C-alpha positions in Angstrom: 10.8 -10.3 6.1 9.4 -7.8 3.2 7.0 -10.2 1.8 5.6 -10.7 5.7 5.1 -7.1 6.0 3.2 -6.8 2.5 0.5 -9.1 4.1 -0.5 -6.7 6.9 -3.5 -5.5 5.6 -4.2 -1.7 6.9 -7.2 0.3 6.4 -8.7 3.7 7.8 -10.8 6.2 7.8 -11.6 10.0 9.3 -14.7 11.8 9.6 -15.2 15.4 8.6 -18.6 17.0 9.4 -19.9 13.4 9.8 -18.9 12.1 6.5 -16.4 9.4 6.2 -13.0 9.7 4.1 -11.0 6.8 3.5 -7.1 6.9 4.3 -5.0 4.5 2.0 -1.8 3.5 3.8 1.5 2.8 1.3 3.6 2.0 4.6 2.7 1.1 8.2 5.0 0.3 11.1 3.8 -0.5 14.4 5.9 -1.8 17.4 8.4 -0.9 20.2 5.8 1.9 21.3 5.9 3.7 18.0 3.7 4.4 15.1 4.9 5.6 11.6 2.9 5.5 8.5 3.0 6.9 4.8 -0.2 7.3 3.1 -2.8 9.5 1.1 -6.4 10.7 1.7 -8.8 13.2 0.0 -6.4 16.1 1.6 -3.4 14.9 0.1 -0.1 12.7 0.7 0.6 12.4 4.4 3.3 10.9 6.8 2.3 9.9 10.4 4.2 9.7 13.5 3.2 8.7 16.9 3.5 6.8 20.2 1.2 4.1 22.1 1.3 2.7 25.5 0.6 -0.8 25.7 -0.4 -0.8 29.4 -3.1 1.7 29.0 -3.8 1.4 25.1 -3.4 5.2 24.7 -2.4 6.2 21.3 -1.1 9.7 20.1 -0.3 10.5 16.5 0.7 13.5 14.4 -0.2 13.3 10.8 1.6 15.9 8.6 0.4 16.4 5.1 3.3 16.7 2.7 3.7 20.1 0.8 1.0 21.5 3.3 1.8 23.3 6.5 -1.3 21.4 8.3 -0.7 18.9 10.8 -3.3 17.0 12.6 -3.2 15.5 16.1 -4.9 11.9 16.7 -5.7 10.6 20.1 -7.2 7.2 20.7 -7.0 4.1 22.0 -5.6 0.6 20.8 -8.2 -2.0 20.7 -7.6 -5.7 20.0 -10.5 -8.4 18.8 -10.9 -11.3 16.5 -13.0 -11.4 13.4 -15.1 -14.3 12.4 -12.3 -16.4 11.0 -10.5 -16.0 14.4 -7.8 -13.6 13.1 -6.5 -11.1 15.4 -7.6 -7.5 14.6 -6.1 -4.4 15.8 -8.0 -1.0 16.1 -6.9 2.6 16.6 -9.8 4.5 17.4 -10.5 8.1 18.7 -10.8 11.7 17.7 -8.6 13.8 15.7 -8.4 17.5 15.8 -6.9 20.4 13.7 -7.5 24.1 13.8 -10.3 24.0 15.9 -11.8 21.2 14.1 -12.3 17.4 14.9 -14.2 14.2 14.7 -13.8 10.5 14.8 -11.0 8.2 13.2 -10.3 4.6 12.7 -7.5 2.8 11.6 -7.6 -1.3 11.5 -5.1 -3.6 10.9 -4.5 -7.4 10.5 -2.6 -10.1 8.6 -4.1 -11.8 6.0 -2.6 -14.4 3.4 -3.1 -14.2 -0.3 -1.6 -17.6 -0.9 -3.7 -20.6 -1.1 -0.8 -22.8 0.9 -1.1 -20.7 4.0 -3.2 -22.2 6.4 -2.5 -20.0 9.6 -0.9 -16.5 10.4 -1.0 -14.6 13.3 0.3 -11.5 14.9 0.5 -10.6 18.3 1.8 -7.8 20.7 3.9 -9.0 23.4 6.2 -6.5 25.6 5.7 -3.8 22.8 7.0 -6.1 20.2 5.1 -7.7 17.0 5.6 -11.6 16.8 4.6 -12.5 13.3 4.1 -16.6 12.7 3.2 -18.1 9.4 2.5 -21.8 8.8 1.4 -24.0 6.1 1.5 -27.6 5.8 5.4 -28.1 5.6 6.9 -25.2 7.4 6.7 -22.4 10.0 8.2 -18.9 9.5 8.4 -16.6 12.6 9.8 -12.9 13.1 10.0 -10.8 15.9 10.0 -7.1 15.4 11.9 -5.6 18.0 11.5 -1.8 19.6 13.2 0.8 17.5 15.7 2.8 19.4 
């Protein structure tokens, strides 16, 4: 399962005074109505914890900067779409707010394969669970990530 999780591509940015700043993710977990992540950006290393409602697609996240007293509130929507290759893409987009300042943000994730033998890889959200399936010419590998308690 470790390899499968490494195949999730996550990227994000937030705007500050209308300039975009990249967020880099070292860990990202999304399932069971919960979101957690670790990463870094221009302001420093951070952890994120939050919740999402799959029925209304609303998302609430708190981003805490490590070694700082700064917390940032993120509120947005979960949006699903497909890219030109037909791969499913998940986007969390909305507004961040901290100390009476705020602007837009976007976190985008999908699965991709770096191995040439993989011909199909999908991710789907069903009943607050992620279902991962990878297929190549000779075998199929499938996992379900259940909600965390």
